[in-house]
N, C-alpha and C positions, 0 to 999 in steps of 0.2 A: 504494500500500500504506500503510495506516495504521500508524503507530508510536506507541506509548504511553509507552515507557520508553527511556531512553538506553542504547544498546548499549555505551557506554564505562564509565559509572559507575552505571547502574541507576536513576537518579533519574527522576521523571516528566518528560515533555516538555511544553512549553507552546507555544501558538501565539503567534508574535511576528513583527514586521516584520523581514525580513532582506533588505537591498538592494532595498527596494520591493516585495517579495513576502511574503505571509503563509506562514510555514513553521513547522514544529515544531522547537523547539530546546531544548537543556538550559540551564537558568538557573544551574547551578552555575558559579561564577566561574572556577575553574581547568579546567573542561571545555569548555563552549561548543559542544558537538556540534550540528550542524544536520542534520535529516533533509530532504534535497533532494527526495525523491520523484520522481526522474528516471524517464522511461519505460523500460520493460523491453524489450530487443530480443527479438523472436520470429521464427522462420523459418516459412514456409508454402510448401507445394509443390502446384502443379498437376501431379498424377501422371497420366501418360499411359501406359496399358497396352493393347496390342493395338488402338490407334486409338480407345480410349475414355478418358474422364477418370474417375478414381476419386474419388468424394466419400465422406466418412466421417461417421459419427455417433458422437460420444463417449458414454461411459457417463454417464448423468445428463442428457443433452440430451433435449428433447422428441422424440417419435417421428418427426416430419416435418422435423426440423432436421438438415441435412447441411452440411458445409463441406469445406475443404481439410485435408490432413494438416498439422499444425502442432506446434510445440514450442519449448522454450527452448534457448538455446545453453548448452553446458557450458563451464566454465572452460578456457581454452586452445584452444577449438574455433573454427574459421572458420565463417561462416554457411553456405557451400556444403557443408562436411562435416557440419554439423548437420542440414541437411534430408535429406541422404543417409542419415544415421543414423536420423532419424525415420521415413523411408519403410521402412527395414529393420525397425525396432522395431514400428511400428504395423501394417504390411501384410505383412511378411515378404518383400518384393520386393527384387530386385537392381537397383541403379542405379549408374551410373558417373559421370554428369555432371549437374550442376545449372546451368541457365542462368538468370542473374539477370533478373528482370522489372522490379522496382522496389521502392521503399520506400513504405510507407503508414502514416500515423499512425492509430492506433486509440485515440482519446481516451477512449472509454467504458471501456476496460480499462487505460488508461495504458501502452500498448504501442506500439512501433514495429515494424511487420511488414516483414520482408525476404522478398520473394516470389520464388520460383524455378519454372521449368518443369523437371520431372524425367521423362525417358523411362525406364520401368522394364520389367523382365521377370520372369517367374516365376509362381508360383501364390500367390494371396493367402492369408495366414494371419493372422487378426485378432490384434493384440496386446491386452494386458489393458485398455488404455485405451478400446478401441473396442467399440461395441455392434453396429454394422452398417456396410455399405458400399453404395454405389450406383455402377454403371457408367453413365455418361452419354455418348452420342455427342456429339462436339465441336459438330456443327451444332445440337444441342438444348440445349447448355449456356447458361444465362442467368446473368449476373452479378447479385449482390445489392448492396444499398446500402452496407453497412458492413463493417467487419472486412476479410476477405480478398476481398470482392466486387469492389472496384476493381482488384485484381490480375487477376482473371478477365476483367474488362472490357478491360484493357490487353492481355492475352495474346490474347484473341479479336480485338481490333482489329489487332494485329501480324500475326496469321495471315492477315488480309484485306488486308494492305499498308497499313493506316491507322496514323497516328501520333496518339495522344492528347496533350493538353497535358502530362499527367503523364509520359508516356513521353519526350517531348522534354526535359523538365527532368531526367530521369534518365539521359540519353544519356551524359554525361561520366562518371558514376559506373559505368555498365555497361561502358563502354570500359576504364576503369581496372581494374575487377574482372577483366575478361577477361584483361588483361595480368598480373595478380597471381596468378591461380589457374590450374588446369589446364582451366578451362572453355573450350570452343571458341568 
């Protein structure tokens, strides 16, 4: 996210070297604010409903572009609670558990995607952010190269008893999350 003005004092930010990285910072001597531009955590869910995966098309996306349900965490919200909320808000579906798949950097959007598998039930009611959905049989689901696509790749591999390099590196985090949350 580009920042042009200091949120503390309102003065313009300037690009400067901060600890060996070019960052936007405030030049006012008694302020010194630095805009770190850290990645934003985003949750994404492979929503499974009646044996099919639900892909979504957001308002404003091209007609043939579909992806996973996704959204931002709210203050004080855990990632697994966030994806369950997003599934409810965007699809009107009930889901009780979110199983962590892995984390995936999405450098193009400066995001860190936390991906989950969500088994849902109910009847789909599109939320205001969505233009359309597609139900895809699991055996016809194909991962895409960027964004949430690598999470789809890893989820499909796990369903087939395979372990990708990414999945192996995420094993310790998945185990820890399982112990910290109500996820089975």
